[in-house]
C-alpha positions as CSV (number, residue, x, y, z in Angstrom):
1,M,-7.5,77.5,-14.6
2,R,-5.5,78.2,-17.6
3,I,-4.6,74.5,-18.0
4,A,-8.1,73.5,-17.7
5,A,-9.1,76.0,-20.5
6,V,-6.5,74.8,-22.9
7,L,-7.6,71.2,-22.2
8,L,-11.4,72.1,-22.7
9,A,-10.4,74.0,-26.1
10,S,-8.4,71.0,-27.2
11,L,-11.6,69.0,-26.8
12,L,-13.7,71.1,-29.0
13,I,-11.3,70.7,-31.8
14,P,-12.5,67.9,-34.3
15,L,-10.2,64.9,-34.4
16,A,-8.4,64.5,-37.9
17,V,-10.0,61.1,-39.4
18,P,-8.1,59.9,-42.5
19,A,-10.7,59.8,-45.2
20,H,-11.5,56.5,-46.7
21,E,-9.4,55.3,-49.6
22,A,-11.4,54.9,-52.6
23,P,-11.1,51.4,-54.6
24,L,-8.1,51.5,-56.9
25,P,-10.0,51.9,-60.0
26,E,-11.5,55.0,-58.9
27,R,-8.1,56.6,-58.5
28,L,-7.0,55.6,-62.0
29,A,-6.7,58.3,-64.6
30,D,-8.6,56.3,-67.0
31,T,-10.1,52.6,-66.9
32,G,-10.9,51.9,-70.6
33,G,-14.7,52.9,-70.4
34,G,-15.8,49.4,-69.8
35,T,-17.4,47.8,-66.5
36,Q,-14.7,45.3,-66.1
37,L,-11.0,46.0,-65.1
38,L,-7.9,44.1,-64.2
39,T,-5.1,45.8,-62.3
40,A,-1.7,44.5,-62.0
41,E,0.2,46.2,-59.5
42,A,3.9,46.0,-58.5
43,P,5.5,47.4,-55.3
44,A,8.2,49.2,-57.3
45,P,9.7,49.5,-60.9
46,G,12.3,46.8,-59.9
47,S,9.8,44.3,-58.6
48,T,9.1,40.8,-60.4
49,T,6.2,39.9,-58.2
50,G,2.9,41.9,-57.2
51,R,-0.8,41.3,-57.3
52,L,-3.5,41.0,-60.0
53,T,-7.1,42.0,-59.1
54,W,-10.2,42.0,-61.2
55,W,-12.9,44.4,-60.7
56,D,-16.5,44.8,-61.5
57,R,-18.3,48.3,-61.8
58,R,-21.5,48.1,-60.0
59,G,-23.3,51.3,-60.3
60,R,-21.1,54.0,-59.6
61,R,-18.6,51.9,-57.7
62,W,-15.9,49.6,-58.5
63,V,-16.0,46.1,-56.5
64,A,-13.0,43.6,-56.3
65,V,-14.3,40.3,-57.3
66,G,-10.9,38.4,-57.2
67,S,-7.3,38.5,-56.7
68,A,-4.1,36.5,-57.0
69,P,-0.4,36.9,-56.8
70,A,1.4,37.9,-60.1
71,R,4.7,37.9,-61.6
72,F,6.3,40.5,-63.7
73,G,9.2,40.7,-65.9
74,A,12.7,39.3,-64.8
75,K,13.9,43.0,-65.0
76,G,10.9,44.6,-63.4
77,L,8.4,47.1,-65.2
78,V,9.1,50.1,-67.4
79,E,6.9,52.8,-69.0
80,G,5.1,51.1,-71.9
81,A,5.7,54.0,-74.1
82,S,9.5,54.0,-74.2
83,R,9.7,50.3,-73.7
84,V,12.6,48.2,-75.7
85,Q,12.1,44.7,-77.0
86,G,14.2,42.0,-75.5
87,T,14.8,43.9,-72.1
88,D,12.7,41.5,-70.1
89,T,10.7,44.3,-68.9
90,T,6.8,44.3,-68.4
91,P,5.4,47.5,-69.9
92,T,3.2,49.9,-67.8
93,G,0.0,51.5,-69.0
94,L,-3.8,50.7,-69.7
95,Y,-4.4,48.3,-72.3
96,P,-7.3,46.4,-74.0
97,L,-7.6,42.8,-74.1
98,P,-8.1,41.8,-77.9
99,Y,-8.9,38.0,-77.4
100,A,-7.7,35.0,-75.4
101,F,-5.9,31.8,-76.5
102,G,-4.4,28.5,-75.2
103,V,-2.8,25.0,-75.9
104,A,-5.7,23.8,-73.6
105,A,-9.2,24.4,-74.1
106,A,-11.1,27.2,-72.9
107,P,-12.7,26.9,-69.3
108,S,-16.2,26.3,-69.3
109,G,-18.4,29.5,-69.2
110,T,-15.5,31.4,-71.1
111,R,-17.1,34.3,-73.2
112,Y,-14.2,35.7,-74.7
113,P,-12.9,34.8,-78.3
114,Y,-10.8,31.9,-77.6
115,R,-8.1,30.8,-80.2
116,R,-6.7,27.2,-79.7
117,A,-3.0,26.9,-80.5
118,T,-1.8,24.1,-82.9
119,G,1.6,22.9,-83.8
120,R,1.6,25.6,-86.6
121,S,0.9,28.5,-84.2
122,W,3.5,31.0,-83.9
123,W,3.8,34.6,-82.4
124,C,5.8,36.4,-84.8
125,E,8.2,38.9,-83.0
126,D,10.6,39.4,-85.9
127,N,11.2,43.2,-86.3
128,A,11.8,42.7,-89.8
129,S,8.4,41.0,-90.6
130,R,5.2,42.4,-91.7
131,A,3.5,40.2,-89.1
132,Y,5.3,41.6,-86.3
133,N,3.3,41.3,-83.0
134,R,0.7,39.0,-84.5
135,W,-0.3,35.6,-84.2
136,V,0.5,33.4,-87.3
137,E,-0.6,29.9,-88.5
138,G,2.7,28.7,-90.2
139,L,5.7,31.2,-90.1
140,P,5.8,33.7,-93.0
141,R,9.1,33.8,-95.2
142,D,10.1,37.2,-93.5
143,C,9.4,36.2,-89.8
144,R,12.4,33.8,-88.5
145,A,11.6,31.2,-85.8
146,G,14.6,32.3,-83.7
147,E,12.9,35.7,-83.4
148,S,9.4,34.5,-82.5
149,E,7.5,32.2,-80.2
150,H,6.1,28.7,-81.1
151,L,3.1,28.9,-78.7
152,T,2.8,25.1,-78.1
153,A,6.4,25.0,-76.9
154,Y,5.1,26.9,-74.0
155,A,2.5,24.4,-72.9
156,S,2.3,25.4,-69.4
157,Q,2.5,29.1,-69.7
158,Y,0.4,29.2,-72.6
159,A,-2.3,26.6,-71.5
160,R,-4.6,29.5,-71.3
161,A,-3.7,33.3,-71.8
162,L,-5.2,36.6,-72.7
163,V,-3.5,39.0,-75.2
164,I,-2.4,42.3,-73.8
165,G,-3.0,44.9,-76.2
166,F,0.5,46.4,-75.8
167,N,1.9,47.7,-79.1
168,Y,-0.6,45.7,-80.9
169,W,-3.1,48.0,-83.1
170,R,-0.2,49.9,-84.8
171,P,2.9,48.1,-83.8
172,V,6.2,50.3,-83.4
173,H,8.8,47.6,-84.5
174,G,11.5,47.4,-81.5
175,R,9.2,48.2,-78.8
176,G,7.9,44.7,-77.8
177,A,5.8,41.9,-79.1
178,G,3.9,39.0,-77.5
179,I,2.8,40.7,-74.1
180,F,0.1,38.4,-72.6
181,L,-1.5,37.5,-69.3
182,H,-0.7,33.8,-69.0
183,V,-0.2,31.0,-66.4
184,N,2.9,31.1,-64.3
185,G,6.0,29.3,-65.2
186,R,9.3,28.6,-63.3
187,G,9.9,32.2,-62.4
188,A,9.6,35.9,-63.4
189,T,8.4,36.4,-67.2
190,A,10.1,37.8,-70.1
191,G,7.8,40.9,-70.1
192,C,4.3,39.2,-69.5
193,V,2.1,39.1,-66.5
194,S,1.6,35.6,-65.0
195,V,-0.7,34.2,-62.3
196,P,-1.5,30.8,-61.1
197,A,-3.3,28.4,-63.5
198,E,-6.2,28.6,-61.1
199,A,-6.5,32.2,-61.3
200,M,-6.1,32.1,-65.2
201,E,-9.1,30.1,-65.4
202,R,-11.1,32.2,-63.2
203,V,-10.3,35.4,-65.0
204,L,-11.4,33.7,-68.3
205,R,-14.6,32.6,-66.7
206,W,-15.2,36.1,-65.5
207,A,-14.1,38.3,-68.4
208,D,-16.9,39.4,-70.7
209,P,-15.9,41.2,-73.9
210,A,-19.3,42.9,-74.0
211,R,-18.0,44.7,-70.7
212,A,-14.8,46.1,-72.5
213,P,-12.3,44.9,-70.1
214,H,-8.9,46.5,-69.9
215,I,-5.8,45.6,-67.9
216,A,-3.8,48.4,-66.1
217,I,-0.4,47.7,-65.3
218,G,1.9,49.7,-62.9
219,T,3.5,50.3,-59.7
220,A,2.3,51.3,-56.2
221,H,4.1,54.6,-56.5
222,G,6.3,56.7,-58.8
223,P,6.4,57.5,-62.3
224,T,5.1,54.3,-63.4
225,A,2.2,54.4,-60.7
226,L,-1.0,52.7,-61.5
227,T,-2.9,55.8,-60.7
228,R,-1.1,57.7,-63.7
229,Y,-3.0,55.5,-66.2
């Protein structure tokens, strides 16, 4: 009788059902205030691969509308606020996306401001330059070519790209310059996030500056977890 009573009591206790996990953007500390968001998530800080997902806010919910494999820096990811230039690390954090650019023409349907690269187009990464972390047409005298990127020299990677607003608005010299979302090269990046060419085209057709898209970069867990940003 005692065994039967215990069994009956156990049936009356509600089973613990795991709560449905909210979509990733709903678990972030901040999404930038817009209704579009990109998340670039790596499994761990030392990872060089992960996943890019783009999201729409529909009413009170975030809905994933696209996803693609992503690559990160050859030395993994590091907290953006303490990143050091030249370390081949991708900075974690939440960033705006100021404008798009490319060696190739913008995909049809692109709404983002799109700047076409020419043979005179450089991204100045010289810490001694007043043009640090800026696009320049023709190198200024204080910006050395050896410390900068000639954009058309990377015709495959920069066929199409979005500028990631890391260290952009008020650049801290030595923290890093030229961080983009761009097309895959042969392997890991020097600190950017890269995706297949087809995915980059899809992102550019989807992104709408009127909806203030941002990109959140981070890891699945730990001090650089996406949910911290």
